Steps between C-alpha positions, in 0.01 A plus 500: 500500500584853603308761305219268385136478603561164662796645692286787622233261623762293680648810664153614609431159650833511685429849635156393622643187664780695673315815602133406511205502263454876539860583392401706196222679689753602766758642259226676305372660819852619584523683171154651541582631846816671375297716259437856608254669272686821444673684222277612217201317643510721808568830322318560172646848462853362527417254222369783284814711546731204436310405186523856371877502554538171319283622214723803444810287450511413131663175387516621140813659367486867409456548125741752351325706233 
């Protein structure tokens, strides 16, 4: 039954029985707490500069005239 919808439901039931009804809420909260809103979200100017650099790099081959 591995990889089927029924198997997934059985695994979820097992996880809830072993680790409590709030098992999925707990692991979801762990992931949410690990997030640190940084990177481009924190520095709009950095995103602008990085986007400009990426835009200058052409993926097309140079046409020989």
